[in-house]
DRENPA-3360 file (N, C-alpha, C; in nm, 2 decimals, always signed):
BEGIN
1 = XXXXXXXX = +10.52/+11.73/+7.66/+10.37/+11.76/+7.67/+10.32/+11.75/+7.81 ~ +10.24/+11.85/+7.85/+10.17/+11.85/+7.98/+10.03/+11.82/+7.96 ~ +9.97/+11.73/+8.04/+9.83/+11.70/+8.03/+9.76/+11.74/+8.16 ~ +9.66/+11.83/+8.15/+9.59/+11.88/+8.27/+9.44/+11.83/+8.25 ~ +9.38/+11.79/+8.36/+9.24/+11.75/+8.35/+9.16/+11.82/+8.47 ~ +9.04/+11.85/+8.44/+8.94/+11.90/+8.54/+8.81/+11.83/+8.52 ~ +8.71/+11.86/+8.60/+8.59/+11.79/+8.59/+8.47/+11.88/+8.55 ~ +8.37/+11.82/+8.49/+8.25/+11.89/+8.46/+8.18/+11.92/+8.60;
9 = XXXXXXXX = +8.08/+12.01/+8.60/+8.00/+12.03/+8.73/+7.93/+11.90/+8.77 ~ +7.91/+11.89/+8.90/+7.84/+11.77/+8.96/+7.75/+11.81/+9.07 ~ +7.66/+11.72/+9.11/+7.57/+11.76/+9.22/+7.48/+11.87/+9.18 ~ +7.47/+11.97/+9.26/+7.39/+12.09/+9.24/+7.47/+12.21/+9.19 ~ +7.60/+12.19/+9.16/+7.68/+12.30/+9.12/+7.67/+12.33/+8.97 ~ +7.67/+12.46/+8.94/+7.66/+12.50/+8.80/+7.80/+12.51/+8.73 ~ +7.90/+12.52/+8.81/+8.04/+12.52/+8.75/+8.12/+12.43/+8.84 ~ +8.24/+12.39/+8.78/+8.33/+12.32/+8.86/+8.47/+12.39/+8.85;
17 = XXXXXXXX = +8.51/+12.45/+8.97/+8.63/+12.52/+8.97/+8.76/+12.45/+8.91 ~ +8.76/+12.32/+8.92/+8.87/+12.24/+8.87/+8.89/+12.26/+8.72 ~ +8.78/+12.26/+8.65/+8.79/+12.28/+8.50/+8.83/+12.42/+8.47 ~ +8.77/+12.52/+8.54/+8.80/+12.66/+8.51/+8.95/+12.69/+8.55 ~ +8.99/+12.63/+8.66/+9.13/+12.65/+8.69/+9.23/+12.59/+8.59 ~ +9.19/+12.47/+8.54/+9.27/+12.40/+8.44/+9.28/+12.48/+8.31 ~ +9.16/+12.54/+8.27/+9.16/+12.62/+8.15/+9.25/+12.74/+8.16 ~ +9.25/+12.81/+8.28/+9.33/+12.93/+8.30/+9.48/+12.89/+8.31;
25 = XXXXXXXX = +9.50/+12.78/+8.38/+9.64/+12.73/+8.40/+9.70/+12.70/+8.26 ~ +9.62/+12.64/+8.17/+9.67/+12.61/+8.04/+9.72/+12.74/+7.97 ~ +9.64/+12.84/+7.98/+9.68/+12.97/+7.92/+9.81/+13.02/+7.98 ~ +9.82/+13.01/+8.11/+9.94/+13.06/+8.18/+10.07/+12.98/+8.14 ~ +10.05/+12.85/+8.13/+10.17/+12.76/+8.10/+10.20/+12.78/+7.95 ~ +10.10/+12.79/+7.86/+10.13/+12.81/+7.72/+10.20/+12.95/+7.70 ~ +10.17/+13.05/+7.78/+10.24/+13.18/+7.77/+10.38/+13.16/+7.82 ~ +10.41/+13.06/+7.90/+10.54/+13.04/+7.95/+10.62/+12.96/+7.84;
33 = XXXXXXXX = +10.55/+12.91/+7.74/+10.62/+12.83/+7.63/+10.61/+12.68/+7.64 ~ +10.52/+12.63/+7.74/+10.50/+12.49/+7.75/+10.39/+12.44/+7.66 ~ +10.41/+12.32/+7.60/+10.29/+12.26/+7.53/+10.20/+12.19/+7.63 ~ +10.07/+12.22/+7.62/+9.97/+12.18/+7.72/+9.85/+12.13/+7.65 ~ +9.79/+12.02/+7.69/+9.66/+11.98/+7.65/+9.57/+11.97/+7.77 ~ +9.45/+12.03/+7.76/+9.36/+12.03/+7.88/+9.23/+11.95/+7.84 ~ +9.19/+11.87/+7.93/+9.07/+11.78/+7.90/+8.97/+11.79/+8.02 ~ +8.85/+11.81/+7.98/+8.74/+11.81/+8.08/+8.68/+11.67/+8.10;
41 = XXXXXXXX = +8.69/+11.61/+8.21/+8.65/+11.47/+8.24/+8.50/+11.47/+8.29 ~ +8.43/+11.37/+8.25/+8.29/+11.36/+8.30/+8.30/+11.31/+8.45 ~ +8.21/+11.36/+8.53/+8.20/+11.32/+8.67/+8.12/+11.19/+8.68 ~ +8.18/+11.09/+8.62/+8.11/+10.96/+8.61/+8.22/+10.85/+8.64 ~ +8.19/+10.76/+8.73/+8.27/+10.64/+8.75/+8.29/+10.57/+8.61 ~ +8.41/+10.52/+8.59/+8.43/+10.45/+8.46/+8.45/+10.53/+8.34 ~ +8.36/+10.62/+8.31/+8.37/+10.71/+8.19/+8.49/+10.81/+8.21 ~ +8.50/+10.85/+8.33/+8.61/+10.95/+8.36/+8.75/+10.88/+8.34;
49 = XXXXXXXX = +8.76/+10.76/+8.39/+8.89/+10.69/+8.37/+8.92/+10.66/+8.22 ~ +8.81/+10.62/+8.15/+8.82/+10.59/+8.00/+8.87/+10.72/+7.93 ~ +8.81/+10.83/+7.96/+8.84/+10.96/+7.90/+8.99/+11.00/+7.93 ~ +9.03/+10.97/+8.05/+9.17/+11.00/+8.09/+9.26/+10.91/+8.01 ~ +9.24/+10.78/+8.01/+9.32/+10.69/+7.93/+9.33/+10.73/+7.79 ~ +9.22/+10.77/+7.73/+9.23/+10.82/+7.59/+9.31/+10.94/+7.57 ~ +9.31/+11.03/+7.67/+9.39/+11.15/+7.66/+9.54/+11.12/+7.68 ~ +9.57/+11.02/+7.76/+9.71/+10.98/+7.78/+9.76/+10.92/+7.65;
57 = XXXXXXXX = +9.68/+10.84/+7.58/+9.73/+10.78/+7.46/+9.75/+10.89/+7.35 ~ +9.66/+10.99/+7.35/+9.66/+11.09/+7.25/+9.78/+11.19/+7.27 ~ +9.80/+11.24/+7.39/+9.89/+11.34/+7.43/+10.03/+11.29/+7.45 ~ +10.05/+11.17/+7.49/+10.18/+11.11/+7.53/+10.25/+11.22/+7.62 ~ +10.20/+11.25/+7.74/+10.26/+11.36/+7.82/+10.38/+11.32/+7.90 ~ +10.45/+11.42/+7.94/+10.56/+11.40/+8.03/+10.52/+11.42/+8.18 ~ +10.42/+11.51/+8.20/+10.36/+11.53/+8.33/+10.21/+11.54/+8.32 ~ +10.14/+11.48/+8.41/+10.00/+11.48/+8.42/+9.95/+11.53/+8.55;
65 = XXXXXXXX = +9.87/+11.63/+8.55/+9.81/+11.68/+8.68/+9.66/+11.68/+8.66 ~ +9.59/+11.60/+8.74/+9.44/+11.60/+8.74/+9.40/+11.68/+8.86 ~ +9.29/+11.75/+8.83/+9.24/+11.85/+8.93/+9.09/+11.83/+8.96 ~ +9.06/+11.84/+9.09/+8.92/+11.82/+9.13/+8.88/+11.92/+9.23 ~ +8.75/+11.93/+9.26/+8.70/+12.02/+9.36/+8.69/+11.95/+9.50 ~ +8.73/+12.01/+9.60/+8.71/+11.97/+9.74/+8.65/+12.08/+9.81 ~ +8.52/+12.10/+9.80/+8.44/+12.21/+9.86/+8.46/+12.20/+10.01 ~ +8.49/+12.31/+10.07/+8.51/+12.32/+10.22/+8.66/+12.33/+10.25;
73 = XXXXXXXX = +8.75/+12.28/+10.17/+8.89/+12.30/+10.19/+8.93/+12.45/+10.16 ~ +9.03/+12.50/+10.22/+9.07/+12.63/+10.19/+9.20/+12.65/+10.12 ~ +9.27/+12.53/+10.09/+9.40/+12.53/+10.03/+9.40/+12.45/+9.90 ~ +9.50/+12.47/+9.82/+9.54/+12.38/+9.71/+9.59/+12.25/+9.78 ~ +9.52/+12.14/+9.76/+9.56/+12.02/+9.83/+9.63/+11.92/+9.73 ~ +9.76/+11.90/+9.77/+9.84/+11.81/+9.69/+9.82/+11.66/+9.75 ~ +9.75/+11.58/+9.67/+9.71/+11.45/+9.72/+9.83/+11.35/+9.71 ~ +9.85/+11.28/+9.83/+9.96/+11.19/+9.84/+9.93/+11.05/+9.78;
81 = XXXXXXXX = +9.81/+11.00/+9.81/+9.78/+10.86/+9.78/+9.64/+10.84/+9.72 ~ +9.64/+10.75/+9.62/+9.51/+10.71/+9.57/+9.48/+10.56/+9.61 ~ +9.36/+10.54/+9.65/+9.32/+10.40/+9.70/+9.23/+10.33/+9.60 ~ +9.24/+10.20/+9.60/+9.16/+10.12/+9.51/+9.02/+10.09/+9.56 ~ +8.95/+10.20/+9.58/+8.81/+10.19/+9.64/+8.72/+10.30/+9.58 ~ +8.61/+10.26/+9.53/+8.50/+10.35/+9.50/+8.39/+10.33/+9.60 ~ +8.35/+10.43/+9.67/+8.25/+10.43/+9.78/+8.18/+10.56/+9.78 ~ +8.07/+10.57/+9.70/+8.01/+10.70/+9.67/+7.90/+10.73/+9.77;
89 = XXXXXXXX = +7.92/+10.85/+9.83/+7.81/+10.90/+9.92/+7.70/+10.95/+9.85 ~ +7.72/+11.01/+9.73/+7.62/+11.06/+9.64/+7.64/+11.00/+9.50 ~ +7.53/+10.99/+9.42/+7.54/+10.94/+9.29/+7.63/+11.03/+9.20 ~ +7.70/+10.97/+9.10/+7.77/+11.05/+9.00/+7.67/+11.11/+8.90 ~ +7.72/+11.17/+8.80/+7.63/+11.24/+8.70/+7.56/+11.14/+8.61 ~ +7.59/+11.01/+8.62/+7.51/+10.91/+8.55/+7.42/+10.83/+8.64 ~ +7.41/+10.88/+8.76/+7.33/+10.81/+8.86/+7.39/+10.69/+8.92 ~ +7.51/+10.66/+8.90/+7.58/+10.55/+8.96/+7.62/+10.58/+9.10;
97 = XXXXXXXX = +7.62/+10.48/+9.19/+7.66/+10.50/+9.32/+7.73/+10.37/+9.37 ~ +7.85/+10.34/+9.32/+7.92/+10.22/+9.37/+7.95/+10.23/+9.51 ~ +7.95/+10.11/+9.58/+7.98/+10.10/+9.72/+8.08/+9.99/+9.74 ~ +8.19/+10.03/+9.80/+8.30/+9.93/+9.83/+8.34/+9.84/+9.71 ~ +8.36/+9.91/+9.59/+8.40/+9.85/+9.47/+8.55/+9.89/+9.44 ~ +8.62/+9.80/+9.38/+8.76/+9.84/+9.34/+8.75/+9.92/+9.21 ~ +8.85/+10.02/+9.21/+8.86/+10.10/+9.08/+8.91/+10.01/+8.97 ~ +9.02/+9.93/+9.00/+9.07/+9.84/+8.91/+9.07/+9.70/+8.98;
105 = XXXXXXXX = +8.99/+9.61/+8.93/+8.98/+9.48/+8.99/+9.11/+9.41/+9.00 ~ +9.15/+9.37/+9.12/+9.27/+9.30/+9.14/+9.40/+9.39/+9.15 ~ +9.37/+9.52/+9.14/+9.49/+9.62/+9.14/+9.54/+9.63/+9.28 ~ +9.66/+9.70/+9.29/+9.72/+9.73/+9.42/+9.62/+9.80/+9.51 ~ +9.64/+9.79/+9.64/+9.56/+9.86/+9.73/+9.57/+10.01/+9.72 ~ +9.68/+10.06/+9.68/+9.70/+10.21/+9.67/+9.82/+10.24/+9.58 ~ +9.82/+10.36/+9.53/+9.94/+10.42/+9.46/+9.97/+10.55/+9.52 ~ +10.10/+10.58/+9.53/+10.14/+10.72/+9.57/+10.16/+10.81/+9.45;
113 = XXXXXXXX = +10.13/+10.93/+9.46/+10.16/+11.03/+9.36/+10.31/+11.03/+9.32 ~ +10.33/+11.05/+9.20/+10.47/+11.06/+9.15/+10.52/+11.20/+9.13 ~ +10.43/+11.29/+9.16/+10.47/+11.44/+9.16/+10.55/+11.47/+9.28 ~ +10.64/+11.57/+9.27/+10.72/+11.61/+9.39/+10.64/+11.70/+9.48 ~ +10.55/+11.64/+9.56/+10.45/+11.72/+9.63/+10.51/+11.81/+9.74 ~ +10.62/+11.76/+9.80/+10.68/+11.85/+9.90/+10.74/+11.97/+9.84 ~ +10.81/+11.95/+9.73/+10.87/+12.06/+9.66/+10.76/+12.16/+9.61 ~ +10.65/+12.10/+9.56/+10.54/+12.18/+9.51/+10.48/+12.26/+9.62;
121 = XXXXXXXX = +10.47/+12.20/+9.74/+10.42/+12.27/+9.86/+10.50/+12.39/+9.89 ~ +10.63/+12.37/+9.89/+10.73/+12.48/+9.92/+10.71/+12.59/+9.82 ~ +10.70/+12.56/+9.69/+10.69/+12.66/+9.59/+10.56/+12.73/+9.59 ~ +10.45/+12.66/+9.63/+10.32/+12.73/+9.66/+10.34/+12.83/+9.77 ~ +10.40/+12.79/+9.87/+10.42/+12.88/+9.99/+10.51/+13.01/+9.94 ~ +10.61/+12.98/+9.86/+10.69/+13.09/+9.81/+10.61/+13.19/+9.73 ~ +10.51/+13.13/+9.65/+10.43/+13.21/+9.57/+10.31/+13.28/+9.64 ~ +10.30/+13.25/+9.77/+10.20/+13.31/+9.85/+10.06/+13.24/+9.83;
129 = XXXXXXXX = +10.06/+13.12/+9.79/+9.94/+13.05/+9.77/+9.92/+12.94/+9.88 ~ +9.81/+12.94/+9.94/+9.78/+12.84/+10.04/+9.78/+12.70/+9.99 ~ +9.87/+12.61/+10.05/+9.88/+12.48/+10.00/+9.89/+12.38/+10.12 ~ +9.87/+12.25/+10.09/+9.88/+12.15/+10.19/+9.90/+12.02/+10.12 ~ +9.96/+11.92/+10.19/+9.97/+11.78/+10.15/+9.85/+11.71/+10.21 ~ +9.76/+11.65/+10.13/+9.64/+11.58/+10.18/+9.67/+11.43/+10.17 ~ +9.62/+11.37/+10.28/+9.64/+11.22/+10.29/+9.53/+11.14/+10.23 ~ +9.42/+11.21/+10.18/+9.31/+11.13/+10.13/+9.24/+11.21/+10.02;
137 = XXXXXXXX = +9.22/+11.15/+9.90/+9.15/+11.21/+9.79/+9.00/+11.17/+9.80 ~ +8.96/+11.11/+9.91/+8.82/+11.06/+9.92/+8.80/+10.93/+9.85 ~ +8.68/+10.90/+9.82/+8.64/+10.77/+9.75/+8.54/+10.79/+9.64 ~ +8.53/+10.92/+9.60/+8.44/+10.96/+9.49/+8.51/+10.96/+9.36 ~ +8.46/+11.03/+9.26/+8.52/+11.02/+9.13/+8.66/+11.08/+9.12 ~ +8.70/+11.18/+9.21/+8.83/+11.23/+9.21/+8.93/+11.12/+9.24 ~ +8.91/+11.04/+9.35/+9.00/+10.93/+9.38/+9.00/+10.83/+9.27 ~ +8.88/+10.81/+9.21/+8.87/+10.71/+9.10/+8.97/+10.75/+8.99;
145 = XXXXXXXX = +8.97/+10.87/+8.95/+9.05/+10.92/+8.84/+9.20/+10.92/+8.89 ~ +9.23/+10.96/+9.01/+9.36/+10.96/+9.06/+9.42/+10.82/+9.06 ~ +9.34/+10.72/+9.10/+9.39/+10.58/+9.10/+9.41/+10.53/+8.96 ~ +9.31/+10.56/+8.87/+9.32/+10.52/+8.73/+9.44/+10.58/+8.66 ~ +9.47/+10.70/+8.70/+9.59/+10.77/+8.64/+9.72/+10.69/+8.69 ~ +9.73/+10.67/+8.82/+9.86/+10.61/+8.86/+9.87/+10.46/+8.82 ~ +9.75/+10.40/+8.80/+9.76/+10.26/+8.75/+9.81/+10.26/+8.60 ~ +9.76/+10.36/+8.52/+9.81/+10.37/+8.39/+9.96/+10.41/+8.38;
153 = XXXXXXXX = +10.00/+10.50/+8.47/+10.14/+10.55/+8.46/+10.23/+10.44/+8.51 ~ +10.18/+10.34/+8.58/+10.27/+10.23/+8.63/+10.33/+10.16/+8.51 ~ +10.27/+10.16/+8.39/+10.32/+10.10/+8.27/+10.38/+10.20/+8.17 ~ +10.40/+10.33/+8.22/+10.46/+10.43/+8.14/+10.58/+10.49/+8.21 ~ +10.69/+10.43/+8.21/+10.81/+10.48/+8.28/+10.84/+10.62/+8.24 ~ +10.88/+10.70/+8.34/+10.93/+10.83/+8.31/+10.82/+10.94/+8.31 ~ +10.69/+10.90/+8.31/+10.58/+10.99/+8.32/+10.54/+11.02/+8.46 ~ +10.54/+11.14/+8.50/+10.50/+11.18/+8.64/+10.36/+11.23/+8.64;
161 = XXXXXXXX = +10.29/+11.20/+8.75/+10.15/+11.24/+8.76/+10.10/+11.24/+8.90 ~ +9.99/+11.30/+8.91/+9.92/+11.30/+9.04/+9.79/+11.39/+9.04 ~ +9.74/+11.41/+9.16/+9.61/+11.48/+9.17/+9.62/+11.59/+9.27 ~ +9.55/+11.70/+9.24/+9.53/+11.81/+9.34/+9.39/+11.85/+9.34 ~ +9.35/+11.89/+9.46/+9.21/+11.94/+9.49/+9.22/+12.10/+9.50 ~ +9.12/+12.16/+9.46/+9.11/+12.31/+9.47/+8.98/+12.34/+9.55 ~ +8.97/+12.46/+9.62/+8.85/+12.50/+9.69/+8.74/+12.55/+9.60 ~ +8.63/+12.59/+9.66/+8.52/+12.66/+9.59/+8.58/+12.79/+9.53;
169 = XXXXXXXX = +8.51/+12.84/+9.43/+8.53/+12.98/+9.39/+8.44/+13.07/+9.47 ~ +8.48/+13.19/+9.50/+8.40/+13.28/+9.58/+8.25/+13.30/+9.53 ~ +8.24/+13.30/+9.39/+8.11/+13.32/+9.34/+8.01/+13.20/+9.35 ~ +8.07/+13.09/+9.40/+7.98/+12.97/+9.42/+7.91/+12.98/+9.56 ~ +7.95/+13.07/+9.64/+7.91/+13.07/+9.78/+7.82/+13.19/+9.81 ~ +7.73/+13.18/+9.91/+7.66/+13.30/+9.95/+7.75/+13.41/+10.00 ~ +7.70/+13.53/+10.00/+7.78/+13.64/+10.04/+7.83/+13.63/+10.18 ~ +7.75/+13.59/+10.27/+7.78/+13.58/+10.41/+7.80/+13.43/+10.45;
177 = XXXXXXXX = +7.92/+13.38/+10.44/+7.95/+13.24/+10.46/+8.09/+13.23/+10.52 ~ +8.11/+13.13/+10.60/+8.24/+13.10/+10.66/+8.31/+12.99/+10.58 ~ +8.24/+12.94/+10.47/+8.30/+12.84/+10.39/+8.42/+12.90/+10.31 ~ +8.54/+12.83/+10.31/+8.65/+12.89/+10.24/+8.64/+12.89/+10.09 ~ +8.71/+12.98/+10.03/+8.71/+12.98/+9.88/+8.84/+13.03/+9.83 ~ +8.86/+13.03/+9.70/+8.99/+13.08/+9.65/+8.96/+13.14/+9.51 ~ +9.02/+13.25/+9.47/+9.00/+13.31/+9.34/+9.05/+13.22/+9.23 ~ +8.99/+13.23/+9.11/+9.03/+13.15/+9.00/+9.17/+13.17/+8.96;
185 = XXXXXXXX = +9.22/+13.30/+8.97/+9.36/+13.33/+8.93/+9.46/+13.26/+9.02 ~ +9.42/+13.26/+9.15/+9.51/+13.20/+9.25/+9.51/+13.04/+9.23 ~ +9.40/+12.98/+9.21/+9.39/+12.84/+9.18/+9.47/+12.81/+9.06 ~ +9.45/+12.88/+8.95/+9.52/+12.85/+8.83/+9.67/+12.86/+8.84 ~ +9.72/+12.97/+8.91/+9.86/+12.98/+8.93/+9.91/+12.87/+9.02 ~ +9.83/+12.82/+9.11/+9.87/+12.71/+9.19/+9.89/+12.58/+9.11 ~ +9.80/+12.56/+9.02/+9.82/+12.45/+8.92/+9.95/+12.46/+8.84 ~ +9.97/+12.58/+8.79/+10.09/+12.61/+8.72/+10.22/+12.59/+8.80;
193 = XXXXXXXX = +10.21/+12.63/+8.93/+10.33/+12.61/+9.01/+10.36/+12.46/+9.03 ~ +10.25/+12.38/+9.05/+10.27/+12.23/+9.06/+10.34/+12.18/+8.93 ~ +10.29/+12.22/+8.82/+10.34/+12.17/+8.69/+10.49/+12.21/+8.67 ~ +10.52/+12.34/+8.70/+10.66/+12.39/+8.68/+10.75/+12.31/+8.78 ~ +10.70/+12.29/+8.90/+10.78/+12.21/+9.00/+10.81/+12.07/+8.95 ~ +10.71/+12.00/+8.89/+10.73/+11.87/+8.84/+10.83/+11.86/+8.73 ~ +10.83/+11.96/+8.64/+10.92/+11.97/+8.53/+11.06/+12.00/+8.57 ~ +11.08/+12.07/+8.68/+11.22/+12.11/+8.72/+11.28/+12.04/+8.84;
201 = XXXXXXXX = +11.20/+11.95/+8.90/+11.25/+11.88/+9.02/+11.26/+11.73/+9.00 ~ +11.39/+11.69/+9.00/+11.41/+11.55/+8.97/+11.37/+11.46/+9.09 ~ +11.41/+11.50/+9.21/+11.38/+11.43/+9.33/+11.31/+11.52/+9.43 ~ +11.21/+11.47/+9.50/+11.14/+11.55/+9.59/+11.22/+11.58/+9.71 ~ +11.19/+11.69/+9.78/+11.26/+11.73/+9.90/+11.19/+11.67/+10.03 ~ +11.26/+11.68/+10.14/+11.21/+11.63/+10.27/+11.16/+11.76/+10.34 ~ +11.03/+11.76/+10.37/+10.96/+11.87/+10.43/+10.85/+11.82/+10.52 ~ +10.84/+11.86/+10.65/+10.73/+11.81/+10.73/+10.59/+11.86/+10.68;
209 = XXXXX = +10.51/+11.77/+10.64/+10.37/+11.81/+10.59/+10.27/+11.70/+10.62 ~ +10.30/+11.62/+10.72/+10.21/+11.51/+10.75/+10.09/+11.56/+10.83 ~ +10.01/+11.46/+10.87/+9.89/+11.48/+10.95/+9.89/+11.40/+11.08 ~ +9.84/+11.46/+11.19/+9.83/+11.38/+11.31/+9.70/+11.29/+11.31 ~ +9.60/+11.34/+11.24/+9.48/+11.26/+11.24/+9.41/+11.28/+11.10;
% end
């Protein structure tokens, strides 16, 4: 079983590309013959992690890919590390704005993704989809869910999981703008590529994809 999650809209946005991409990726992967469950998470600290943990218990997945929006990025971002820190620049959808709080009290400072992110990057490039390895998932609800996921998977041997960010959809932006975007079909296929790679890649490859700053 594959578990995919996206988020409800937040801030002033009417849609969240992450959920739409997950819905479409679910169709693509099911057409490939894979069993997939898709869950829309609330953009709320605490509630999002609880919803994710309930989905993990229900689905008992082999691979988990959580997806969020990173407006302003132009690529499918394969997140490398989740940190044990909630530090919200804006309130979540419940009006919460935690500052310098731990996601899991007393938990490790960070967890690395257990997805083969370098192999996924290569396969995105082969598919003609812009991709990158990202060194930070931020400190908002996306990182909160990423950390909660990896904390849960630490007690679930054999389950691989991680987080990816997607850009804006073109229809979210004004006609004349320099802000990057990506079509829904490209995003969804990017998510599917990451899932297929995780299912077929036992050990990640070595590929330069770090950051200078």
